[in-house]
N, C-alpha and C positions, 0 to 999 in steps of 0.2 A: 504494500499499500504506499501511497505518498505520505508525506508528512502531514498535509491537510486531512487526508483520510484518517491518519493516525489521532489528529487533534480532534476530529469529529467523534470518533470512537471513544475517546478519553472524555470528551465534553458530555457525551451521552450518558456515560457510566456516572460521571458527576453530578448530572442533573436528575437522574432517575431516583425517585425515592426508594429509601431501603427496602420497603416490603415488596418491591417489583424488581429488585436485583436477583441477579444469578451469582451463584458462588464464583469467586470468593468474596464478591462485593456485598453479599447479603449479611455479611457481619458488620456491625456498626463500626468497629475500630478500624477495619480494613478500607471501608468506605470514607471515614474521616481522613485517614491517612492519604488516601487517592487524592482526595480534594486538596490537602496541602501538597501533594506532588504537583498538581494542576498549577497552583500558584508559583511554586518554585520554578517549574519548567517555563512559565509564562515570563517570570521575573528574568531568567537567564537570557531568554529570546530578546527581551528589551535592553538588558544592561550588559550583556556578554559581548566581549570584543575579542575578534581573532588577533592574535600577537603577530607581530611582524616576522618573527622567525617561522610561524606556522603557516602564515600567508605565503611567505617566500618558498616554503617547501611545497605547499599546494600547487603553486604555479609552475613548479618543475614537472608536474604530471603532464605528458604530452600525448599520452595513449589512453583511450577510454577505460575507466574503472567503475565497476558497480560496487558501490558501499551498501551492504545489508546490515541493518541494526536490528537486532533481535531484542524486544523489550516488552513491558507490560506496564500499563498505567499505575499498577500498585507498587511498582519498583522504586525505592527512594533514591538508588544510585543513578536509576535512569533519568529522574527528573532533573539531575544536575548535569548529565553527561549528553544526553540526546540533543538538547538545544546547541551544545558546541559541534556536535556532529553535523547537524542540519546547517549551521552556520558555515562550517567548513565546506560542505558540498556546495554551497553558493558562490565559493570563491573562485571555481574553476569549472567551465562547462564540460570538461573531461570526466568530471565526477557526477555519477547518477546515484542518488541515495535513495534507498527505499526501505520500508519497515515492516516488520514480521513480529507477531505476537508469539511469545515462547510458549503459551499454552494453548495454541490452535495450529491446525494443520498449516504449513507442512511439517512442524516439528523439526525444523532444521538444527536446533539446539543440540538435538541427540548428537550430531556429528562434531559439534564444538564445544564440548563439556570442558570445564575448568576443575582441574584435580577431581574428575569424576562427578562433579555438581552441574546442574543446570543453570549456573550463575549467569545473571543479566545485569546491565546490558552487554551484548557482545556485538562487536564491529567484526564483519568479515569483508575482506576487500577481495573482489574478483577482477581478473582481467577481462578484456573484451570477448574472450572465448570461454569464460565461466570458470577458468582455472584459479585456485587459491593464490593470492600474492601474500596475504597476511591476515592475522586475527588479532584484536586487542580486547581487553575487558576481563572481569567486569567493572573493575575500577582502577585508578592510578595506583602504582606500587606503593607509594607512601601511605595512602589511605587504606590499602590492603593490609599493611603491617599493622595499623591501628586496629582494623577489623579482627585480624588473626590474634592479636594480643588480648583484646577484649573477649573473644571467643575462649581462649586458652584461660583466662581468668573467670570463666563462667558468668560473665556480666549479663544483666538482664538484658532483653530485646529493647526495651526503653532507654537503657544506659547506652546500648550500642547506636540505636537511632539517634540519640542526642549527640553523642561524641563524632559520629561520621557527618551529621549535619553540620556541626560547628567547623569541621575541618573543611567541608566544601564551601561554606561561606567564608571563611578566612582566606582560603586559596583562590576564590574567585575564577576557578577553570584554568589557571596557569599550568598546573601539572598535567592536566589532560592534554592541553595543548603541546605541552614540552615532550610527553611521550609519544603523541601522535605525529609531531613533526619529526622526531628521530625515526619513526616507523615509515613515514611516507619516503623520507630520505634515503632509507634502505631498499626500497622497492622501485624507485625511479631510477 
């Protein structure tokens, strides 16, 4: 789906009353978190800026690439990351960005597990013939270290959410772009 189709899907979930939701959005906490993710995603779309280094790397792409973003509206990391992937795709007409839901067909995530898990968001970069060039995700390495530390400490889901959210807010998308700039430079 296009980004606009993904946004419409997201918005429909956000605007549908709890009693009319399908799983997992039929749980109040899930739906409320999804509504927060909507706000976060839209904030980054308005305020996020592509760094000069990332923009330069993107401009070096001279052959068509298909960027597939596997995501879900309930995913907190995706709320912070997908806006930067979408903004990056707008920097070069050689990049075509599409979105797939993790929990719906074609279940592409099964082929791109992270340490055996179905972690998202996941970026898959394909060449014009559909061959894998690179993958990235589910979150920047620095943020992943925080996540793994908290998991090892058996932190509550609330504490993990809070600390990861604080990291994204203070980093302002810089680590995402730094890692993706390096990735793009490796494959061009």
